[in-house]
Backbone as a chain_set.jsonl record, in Angstrom:
{"seq": "MEHMTDNPASVIDEGQFTVRRTIHISAPVEKVWSAVTEPEHISKWFGRAEFGGAGVGATGTLTFDGNGAVPVRIEAIDAPRMVSYRWGNDDASGVVPEQLDDHATVFTFTLESVSNGTQLTVVETGFDMTSDPAANMEAHRAGWDGELDKLVALLEGSA", "coords": {"N": [[189.725, 81.665, 137.255], [187.628, 84.182, 136.553], [184.591, 85.118, 138.964], [181.684, 85.139, 137.606], [179.023, 87.672, 137.98], [176.334, 86.134, 139.415], [173.115, 85.816, 137.871], [169.485, 86.361, 138.746], [166.897, 84.865, 136.743], [164.713, 85.494, 133.544], [161.305, 86.684, 134.007], [157.919, 85.858, 133.505], [154.762, 87.862, 133.233], [151.475, 86.63, 132.933], [149.155, 87.408, 133.003], [149.831, 90.247, 132.674], [151.103, 90.337, 130.329], [154.013, 90.815, 130.235], [157.41, 90.339, 129.898], [160.145, 90.483, 132.317], [163.104, 91.212, 133.654], [165.817, 91.291, 136.342], [169.018, 92.749, 136.864], [172.114, 92.292, 138.343], [174.842, 94.129, 137.619], [178.764, 94.554, 137.923], [179.779, 97.135, 137.283], [180.252, 100.839, 136.257], [177.041, 103.136, 135.99], [177.152, 104.487, 133.893], [179.065, 103.315, 131.944], [177.135, 100.615, 131.476], [175.136, 101.956, 130.268], [175.976, 102.895, 128.001], [176.138, 100.875, 126.965], [173.759, 99.615, 126.776], [172.606, 101.658, 124.805], [174.239, 102.561, 122.632], [175.059, 102.281, 119.533], [177.509, 100.896, 118.465], [177.929, 99.614, 120.554], [175.891, 98.033, 121.406], [176.172, 96.13, 119.455], [177.895, 94.322, 120.336], [176.696, 92.692, 122.097], [174.133, 92.257, 121.554], [171.777, 92.658, 119.124], [173.166, 92.947, 115.804], [173.759, 96.295, 115.551], [172.459, 98.995, 113.996], [171.649, 102.503, 113.367], [169.735, 105.283, 112.564], [170.77, 107.902, 113.247], [170.135, 109.532, 116.767], [168.235, 109.897, 120.038], [165.234, 110.523, 120.974], [162.523, 108.736, 118.581], [164.121, 108.22, 116.764], [165.178, 105.773, 114.345], [166.283, 102.075, 113.658], [167.575, 99.373, 112.873], [168.301, 96.144, 114.286], [169.808, 93.366, 113.569], [169.952, 89.497, 113.86], [171.556, 86.614, 114.212], [170.43, 84.468, 111.629], [167.873, 85.272, 112.1], [167.781, 87.386, 110.485], [166.806, 91.171, 109.728], [165.552, 93.426, 112.466], [163.096, 96.015, 112.756], [163.428, 98.59, 114.715], [162.706, 101.551, 117.259], [163.535, 104.169, 118.749], [161.878, 104.994, 121.78], [161.673, 106.601, 124.406], [163.767, 108.148, 126.298], [165.818, 108.729, 129.205], [168.381, 109.922, 129.861], [171.198, 108.98, 132.493], [169.276, 107.179, 133.041], [167.228, 105.462, 131.642], [165.771, 103.789, 129.103], [163.852, 103.501, 126.408], [162.736, 100.669, 123.746], [161.144, 100.315, 120.759], [160.454, 97.284, 118.838], [160.286, 95.346, 116.289], [157.705, 92.39, 115.988], [157.283, 88.771, 115.642], [155.259, 88.901, 113.021], [156.17, 91.269, 112.25], [157.967, 91.051, 110.952], [160.323, 92.526, 108.367], [158.855, 94.947, 108.016], [159.117, 98.65, 107.753], [160.549, 100.771, 109.941], [158.946, 102.887, 110.142], [156.519, 101.712, 110.576], [156.025, 100.402, 112.837], [154.138, 100.086, 114.778], [151.965, 97.689, 115.086], [151.897, 94.897, 116.393], [154.578, 95.0, 117.322], [156.524, 95.009, 120.649], [157.734, 96.825, 123.163], [160.528, 97.381, 124.838], [162.209, 98.343, 127.738], [164.87, 99.379, 129.204], [166.165, 99.946, 132.665], [168.133, 101.513, 134.604], [170.047, 101.878, 137.761], [172.12, 103.161, 140.011], [174.168, 101.149, 142.456], [175.331, 99.622, 145.466], [178.562, 98.678, 144.482], [178.214, 98.232, 141.512], [175.678, 98.473, 139.044], [172.097, 98.274, 138.819], [170.186, 96.879, 136.636], [167.341, 96.489, 134.86], [164.837, 94.893, 132.986], [162.208, 95.407, 131.18], [160.063, 94.101, 129.164], [156.987, 94.657, 127.188], [153.476, 94.233, 125.854], [152.811, 92.259, 124.439], [150.246, 91.173, 124.157], [149.653, 91.997, 121.849], [150.569, 90.303, 119.724], [150.942, 87.614, 117.805], [150.908, 85.151, 118.871], [151.117, 84.851, 121.883], [151.715, 83.865, 124.151], [153.54, 81.599, 123.216], [155.66, 83.867, 122.173], [156.274, 84.994, 124.406], [157.684, 83.511, 125.816], [159.92, 82.865, 124.184], [161.311, 85.379, 124.501], [161.303, 85.276, 127.172], [163.64, 83.567, 126.825], [165.17, 84.675, 125.555], [166.223, 86.855, 126.553], [167.319, 86.088, 128.838], [169.611, 84.761, 128.063], [171.013, 86.841, 126.004], [171.015, 89.243, 128.018], [173.077, 87.718, 130.002], [175.424, 87.62, 128.434], [175.696, 90.538, 127.86], [176.42, 91.046, 130.574], [178.675, 89.412, 130.953], [180.244, 90.842, 129.08], [180.512, 93.691, 130.454], [181.68, 92.869, 132.351], [184.197, 91.958, 131.993], [184.838, 89.194, 131.517], [184.385, 88.107, 129.216]], "CA": [[188.78, 81.932, 136.379], [187.176, 85.437, 137.665], [183.402, 85.029, 138.917], [180.808, 86.539, 137.08], [177.775, 87.793, 138.936], [174.821, 85.339, 139.164], [171.751, 86.609, 138.006], [168.332, 85.645, 138.375], [166.148, 84.779, 135.192], [163.612, 86.42, 133.323], [159.991, 86.001, 134.457], [156.724, 86.05, 132.707], [153.697, 87.813, 133.658], [150.858, 86.125, 131.894], [148.07, 88.685, 132.844], [150.436, 92.007, 132.24], [151.961, 90.105, 129.249], [155.307, 91.372, 129.936], [158.862, 89.644, 130.478], [160.8, 91.212, 133.097], [164.253, 90.582, 134.31], [166.354, 92.25, 136.981], [170.322, 91.968, 136.876], [173.385, 93.404, 139.148], [176.045, 94.16, 136.916], [179.768, 95.128, 138.697], [180.127, 97.868, 136.109], [179.284, 101.949, 136.83], [175.825, 103.31, 135.122], [178.046, 105.371, 132.743], [179.223, 102.067, 131.085], [175.983, 100.01, 131.403], [174.303, 103.246, 129.851], [176.872, 103.034, 126.975], [176.45, 99.352, 126.652], [172.528, 99.492, 125.858], [172.542, 102.639, 124.067], [175.364, 103.166, 121.552], [174.913, 101.101, 118.413], [179.04, 100.058, 118.515], [178.291, 98.648, 122.297], [174.924, 97.061, 121.624], [176.5, 95.022, 118.724], [178.738, 93.494, 121.012], [176.265, 91.736, 123.243], [172.792, 91.929, 121.53], [171.781, 92.355, 117.911], [174.144, 94.336, 115.142], [172.551, 97.481, 115.798], [172.258, 100.407, 113.175], [170.32, 103.817, 114.13], [170.045, 106.898, 111.505], [170.393, 108.862, 114.204], [169.726, 109.323, 118.246], [167.305, 109.999, 120.484], [163.529, 109.788, 120.578], [161.918, 108.848, 117.033], [165.346, 107.479, 115.837], [164.98, 104.195, 114.091], [167.129, 101.741, 112.829], [167.719, 97.847, 112.929], [168.889, 95.012, 114.902], [170.154, 92.369, 112.824], [170.141, 88.507, 114.48], [171.98, 85.385, 113.296], [169.667, 83.57, 111.087], [166.75, 85.743, 111.884], [167.524, 88.874, 109.648], [167.062, 92.507, 110.536], [164.121, 93.851, 113.061], [163.071, 97.47, 112.731], [163.391, 99.447, 115.736], [162.413, 103.01, 117.292], [163.511, 104.804, 120.649], [160.533, 105.615, 122.242], [162.115, 107.425, 125.168], [165.497, 108.349, 126.836], [166.181, 109.806, 130.384], [169.943, 109.707, 130.318], [171.678, 107.771, 132.138], [168.367, 106.063, 133.638], [165.842, 104.658, 131.249], [166.003, 103.962, 127.651], [162.753, 102.529, 125.805], [162.856, 100.428, 122.581], [159.856, 99.677, 120.32], [160.584, 96.489, 118.038], [159.123, 94.392, 115.634], [157.872, 91.119, 116.608], [156.733, 87.807, 114.576], [154.89, 89.321, 111.971], [156.412, 92.497, 111.709], [159.553, 91.375, 110.039], [160.039, 93.27, 106.748], [158.022, 96.385, 107.809], [159.842, 99.757, 108.131], [160.503, 101.297, 111.326], [157.831, 103.751, 110.652], [154.977, 101.072, 110.653], [156.288, 99.455, 113.903], [152.935, 100.09, 115.99], [151.074, 96.961, 115.166], [152.449, 93.582, 116.412], [155.227, 95.301, 118.132], [156.487, 95.079, 121.711], [158.392, 97.662, 123.615], [161.267, 96.672, 126.207], [162.568, 99.513, 128.338], [166.109, 99.378, 130.002], [165.966, 100.919, 133.897], [169.369, 101.712, 135.177], [170.176, 102.2, 139.014], [173.397, 103.036, 140.472], [174.098, 100.352, 143.604], [176.912, 99.823, 145.648], [179.521, 97.656, 143.758], [177.831, 98.553, 140.213], [174.373, 98.816, 138.516], [171.141, 97.137, 138.391], [169.639, 97.112, 135.459], [166.103, 95.971, 134.607], [164.504, 95.151, 131.381], [160.742, 95.147, 131.178], [159.053, 94.112, 127.849], [155.594, 94.795, 127.394], [152.984, 94.791, 124.492], [152.927, 90.638, 124.095], [149.038, 90.606, 124.084], [149.532, 92.539, 120.418], [151.52, 89.445, 118.861], [149.857, 86.688, 116.961], [151.139, 84.171, 119.792], [151.502, 85.92, 122.828], [152.541, 82.868, 125.129], [154.83, 81.761, 122.598], [156.783, 85.03, 122.257], [156.971, 85.573, 126.016], [158.554, 82.31, 126.288], [160.611, 82.957, 123.601], [161.745, 86.535, 124.84], [162.249, 85.403, 128.24], [164.855, 82.747, 127.131], [166.102, 85.469, 124.772], [166.517, 88.302, 127.329], [168.455, 85.281, 129.635], [170.794, 84.404, 127.211], [171.547, 88.411, 125.74], [171.741, 90.097, 129.395], [173.974, 87.048, 130.254], [176.352, 88.279, 127.679], [176.114, 91.925, 128.446], [176.988, 90.86, 132.227], [180.068, 89.111, 130.557], [180.936, 91.992, 128.777], [180.788, 94.817, 130.963], [182.527, 92.474, 133.689], [185.396, 91.745, 131.58], [185.271, 87.568, 131.258], [183.684, 87.628, 128.068]], "C": [[187.777, 83.262, 137.139], [185.448, 84.781, 137.691], [182.167, 86.192, 138.559], [179.519, 86.687, 138.021], [176.519, 86.772, 138.418], [173.526, 85.698, 139.134], [170.525, 85.913, 138.033], [167.924, 85.429, 136.892], [165.401, 85.348, 135.112], [162.412, 85.467, 134.199], [158.818, 86.625, 133.582], [155.494, 86.165, 133.543], [152.561, 87.591, 132.653], [149.797, 87.199, 131.615], [148.456, 89.914, 132.798], [151.206, 91.617, 130.785], [152.945, 90.675, 128.972], [156.231, 90.104, 130.376], [159.802, 90.724, 131.12], [162.265, 90.697, 133.554], [165.348, 91.684, 134.856], [167.646, 91.714, 137.164], [171.104, 92.49, 137.571], [174.251, 93.221, 137.752], [177.385, 94.918, 137.479], [180.425, 95.962, 137.611], [179.606, 99.549, 136.553], [178.129, 101.908, 135.536], [176.335, 103.853, 133.863], [177.988, 104.192, 131.616], [178.203, 101.176, 130.886], [175.03, 101.231, 130.041], [174.62, 103.026, 128.14], [176.415, 101.808, 126.222], [174.956, 99.27, 126.007], [171.717, 100.893, 125.225], [172.834, 103.012, 123.004], [175.573, 102.247, 120.916], [176.382, 100.103, 118.597], [178.584, 98.962, 119.514], [177.295, 97.585, 122.386], [175.171, 95.733, 120.565], [177.224, 94.034, 119.075], [178.343, 91.981, 121.404], [174.79, 90.912, 122.494], [172.524, 91.475, 119.954], [173.076, 93.262, 117.123], [172.996, 95.374, 114.989], [173.217, 98.348, 114.666], [171.443, 101.3, 113.265], [170.681, 104.662, 112.95], [169.615, 107.688, 112.472], [170.238, 108.788, 115.945], [168.856, 109.818, 118.484], [166.154, 109.724, 120.202], [163.026, 109.824, 118.998], [163.113, 108.266, 116.611], [165.221, 106.124, 115.371], [165.986, 103.669, 113.403], [166.675, 100.366, 112.758], [168.317, 97.028, 113.975], [169.061, 93.842, 114.29], [170.712, 91.06, 113.856], [170.428, 87.37, 113.923], [170.758, 84.592, 112.966], [168.467, 84.266, 111.37], [166.542, 87.372, 111.324], [167.21, 89.716, 110.712], [165.482, 92.99, 110.99], [164.055, 95.196, 113.206], [162.955, 97.518, 114.656], [163.388, 100.568, 116.022], [162.695, 103.295, 118.834], [162.176, 105.365, 120.67], [160.529, 106.63, 123.338], [163.175, 107.358, 125.695], [164.997, 109.336, 128.054], [167.645, 109.382, 130.77], [170.221, 110.061, 131.498], [170.448, 106.679, 132.896], [167.677, 105.296, 133.108], [166.049, 104.989, 129.684], [164.632, 103.011, 127.019], [162.63, 102.349, 124.521], [161.467, 100.082, 121.957], [160.474, 98.673, 119.026], [159.908, 95.665, 117.447], [159.297, 92.935, 115.934], [156.848, 90.12, 115.317], [156.374, 88.492, 113.398], [155.108, 90.347, 111.075], [157.372, 92.271, 110.993], [159.374, 91.881, 108.578], [159.191, 94.448, 106.493], [159.436, 97.414, 107.996], [159.49, 99.883, 109.452], [159.133, 102.034, 111.478], [156.425, 102.921, 111.112], [155.067, 99.894, 111.812], [155.112, 99.019, 115.017], [152.35, 98.891, 116.551], [152.253, 95.735, 114.947], [154.083, 93.838, 116.598], [155.358, 95.215, 119.59], [157.634, 96.228, 122.245], [159.175, 97.099, 125.214], [162.227, 98.117, 126.361], [163.789, 98.744, 129.294], [165.858, 100.449, 131.368], [167.315, 100.772, 134.415], [169.292, 102.581, 136.702], [171.604, 102.265, 139.597], [173.298, 102.553, 141.977], [175.401, 100.345, 144.007], [177.724, 98.479, 144.626], [179.097, 97.508, 142.009], [176.359, 99.058, 139.84], [173.338, 97.988, 138.419], [170.749, 97.818, 137.558], [168.113, 96.082, 135.105], [165.443, 96.212, 133.138], [163.079, 94.765, 131.417], [160.38, 95.08, 129.506], [157.676, 93.95, 127.793], [154.847, 94.793, 125.731], [152.52, 93.132, 123.722], [151.288, 90.224, 123.564], [149.197, 91.164, 122.161], [150.04, 91.731, 119.196], [150.422, 88.603, 118.617], [149.62, 85.349, 118.152], [151.475, 84.953, 121.069], [152.424, 84.82, 123.738], [153.946, 82.025, 124.356], [155.906, 82.494, 122.414], [157.067, 85.679, 123.165], [157.918, 84.395, 126.366], [159.812, 82.364, 125.698], [161.727, 84.15, 123.859], [162.267, 86.096, 126.049], [163.57, 84.7, 128.318], [165.935, 83.691, 126.545], [166.815, 86.375, 125.793], [167.79, 87.514, 128.729], [169.984, 85.381, 129.395], [171.578, 85.719, 126.53], [171.882, 88.957, 126.664], [172.909, 89.436, 130.027], [175.513, 87.686, 129.766], [176.928, 89.772, 127.97], [176.696, 92.215, 129.975], [178.836, 90.518, 131.862], [180.865, 90.231, 129.873], [181.516, 93.015, 129.708], [181.758, 93.997, 131.998], [183.639, 92.06, 133.308], [186.172, 89.996, 131.278], [184.766, 87.454, 130.258], [184.756, 87.496, 127.038]], "O": [[187.297, 83.109, 138.262], [185.016, 84.117, 136.749], [181.855, 87.326, 138.922], [179.131, 85.756, 138.728], [175.969, 86.72, 137.318], [172.84, 85.885, 140.139], [170.436, 84.873, 137.38], [168.632, 85.822, 135.965], [164.96, 85.944, 136.094], [162.417, 84.356, 134.728], [158.862, 87.744, 133.071], [155.059, 85.29, 134.292], [152.577, 88.234, 131.604], [149.539, 87.744, 130.542], [147.599, 90.795, 132.865], [151.835, 92.482, 130.175], [153.145, 91.12, 127.842], [155.859, 89.131, 131.032], [160.163, 91.718, 130.49], [162.316, 89.493, 133.805], [165.733, 92.655, 134.205], [167.775, 90.545, 137.527], [170.834, 93.691, 137.529], [174.219, 92.235, 137.016], [177.164, 96.127, 137.545], [181.468, 95.592, 137.072], [178.556, 99.589, 137.196], [178.12, 101.17, 134.55], [175.788, 103.546, 132.805], [177.181, 104.1, 130.692], [178.34, 100.748, 129.74], [174.41, 100.843, 129.051], [173.768, 102.997, 127.251], [176.337, 101.775, 124.994], [174.858, 98.904, 124.836], [170.499, 101.073, 125.206], [172.086, 103.683, 122.292], [176.196, 101.291, 121.377], [176.368, 98.89, 118.808], [178.777, 97.752, 119.389], [177.432, 96.553, 123.043], [174.621, 94.639, 120.691], [177.327, 92.994, 118.425], [178.874, 90.876, 121.299], [174.397, 89.753, 122.626], [172.856, 90.381, 119.499], [173.793, 94.07, 117.714], [171.855, 95.333, 114.529], [174.436, 98.345, 114.498], [170.271, 100.925, 113.251], [171.809, 104.696, 112.459], [168.474, 108.12, 112.636], [170.246, 107.618, 116.327], [168.259, 110.371, 117.561], [165.841, 108.875, 119.367], [163.143, 110.836, 118.307], [162.798, 107.515, 115.688], [165.156, 105.28, 116.264], [166.644, 104.359, 112.623], [165.477, 100.137, 112.593], [169.07, 97.74, 114.64], [168.149, 93.08, 114.609], [171.674, 91.284, 114.591], [169.63, 86.957, 113.082], [170.089, 84.08, 113.864], [167.622, 83.728, 110.655], [165.669, 88.209, 111.552], [167.213, 89.512, 111.926], [164.493, 92.982, 110.257], [164.994, 95.697, 113.825], [162.538, 96.714, 115.49], [164.058, 101.204, 115.209], [162.189, 102.764, 119.823], [161.562, 106.009, 119.819], [159.628, 107.468, 123.378], [163.71, 106.257, 125.566], [164.201, 110.275, 128.029], [167.986, 108.689, 131.729], [169.807, 111.14, 131.921], [170.743, 105.535, 133.243], [167.303, 104.322, 133.761], [166.375, 106.059, 129.17], [164.578, 101.809, 127.278], [162.438, 103.344, 123.821], [160.649, 99.546, 122.705], [161.017, 99.327, 118.136], [158.909, 95.181, 117.979], [160.348, 92.314, 116.095], [156.057, 90.529, 114.467], [157.325, 88.707, 112.645], [154.724, 90.548, 109.923], [157.795, 93.193, 110.296], [158.428, 91.641, 107.827], [158.841, 94.917, 105.41], [160.552, 97.001, 108.31], [158.538, 99.377, 110.045], [158.371, 101.956, 112.441], [155.513, 103.371, 111.806], [154.457, 98.824, 111.807], [155.093, 98.069, 115.8], [152.145, 98.694, 117.748], [153.068, 95.543, 114.046], [154.862, 93.02, 116.108], [154.249, 95.338, 120.109], [158.52, 96.406, 121.41], [158.674, 96.64, 126.241], [162.773, 98.761, 125.465], [163.602, 97.723, 129.956], [165.43, 101.589, 131.187], [167.584, 99.603, 134.69], [168.68, 103.64, 136.846], [172.217, 101.197, 139.591], [172.603, 103.189, 142.77], [176.378, 100.784, 143.399], [177.14, 97.471, 144.228], [179.698, 96.679, 141.326], [175.938, 100.072, 140.396], [173.567, 96.885, 137.922], [170.808, 99.045, 137.494], [168.185, 94.858, 135.212], [165.463, 97.202, 132.405], [162.864, 93.6, 131.749], [160.48, 96.068, 128.779], [157.192, 93.008, 128.421], [155.4, 95.189, 124.704], [151.986, 93.014, 122.619], [151.043, 89.283, 122.808], [148.689, 90.412, 121.33], [150.03, 92.132, 118.032], [149.273, 88.736, 119.04], [148.571, 84.726, 118.32], [152.341, 85.817, 120.93], [153.629, 84.96, 123.953], [155.066, 81.897, 124.85], [157.032, 81.999, 122.453], [157.806, 86.664, 123.169], [158.83, 84.493, 127.188], [160.802, 82.029, 126.347], [162.891, 83.97, 123.5], [163.454, 86.321, 126.285], [164.421, 84.852, 129.195], [167.137, 83.666, 126.808], [168.034, 86.531, 125.72], [168.706, 88.084, 129.321], [170.984, 85.771, 129.998], [172.806, 85.637, 126.517], [173.039, 89.378, 126.624], [173.757, 90.144, 130.571], [176.432, 88.089, 130.479], [178.082, 90.128, 128.211], [177.231, 93.232, 130.415], [179.842, 91.086, 132.288], [182.045, 90.451, 130.146], [182.725, 93.227, 129.798], [182.684, 94.666, 132.456], [184.357, 91.684, 134.235], [187.32, 89.652, 130.996], [184.488, 86.26, 130.146], [184.479, 87.096, 125.907]]}, "num_chains": 1, "name": "protein.A"}
C-alpha cells in the first residue's frame, strides 16, 4: 500500500478565534488549486459543491451528508495561490448566501509550491461571531482534519 503523507492536525487559537492547519500534498499546485476551487473537484473530498458562477462574489452551497446545504460565497481569489470562502455557521443554516455576513466564518486556502508538491494552509476565522465559539472551533478543527485527509488521499491517488 502506498504511504500517505502524514500531516499534523489542525490547531485552535482561542485568542484569535481561528482554526489553522498546514499540510503537505504530493501533487503540483495546479492540481491542488483545482481541487479547492472547482465544484466538481471540491465535491470529491469536501461537501457537494454547487456554485452559480466563478470569481469573487460568486455564491453557492456546500452540502454535507446529514447537515443540509451550507451557503457559501467566494470572498477573494489570487490564482493559483489563495482562495477565501465565507460560509454559514450554526444558526446561519437556511439563509441565502447574500445574507451570510452574520454568524459566518471565513476559510482561506493558501497554496505554496514546495519540493515534492504543495504546502496547503487553511485558516478559518470569525468564530467569535458564532453562537458558541469554543464548540464551533472544536467541531471545525476535527472537520478540517478529516476533510483535508480526504483531499490528500484523493490527490495522492490512494483514495
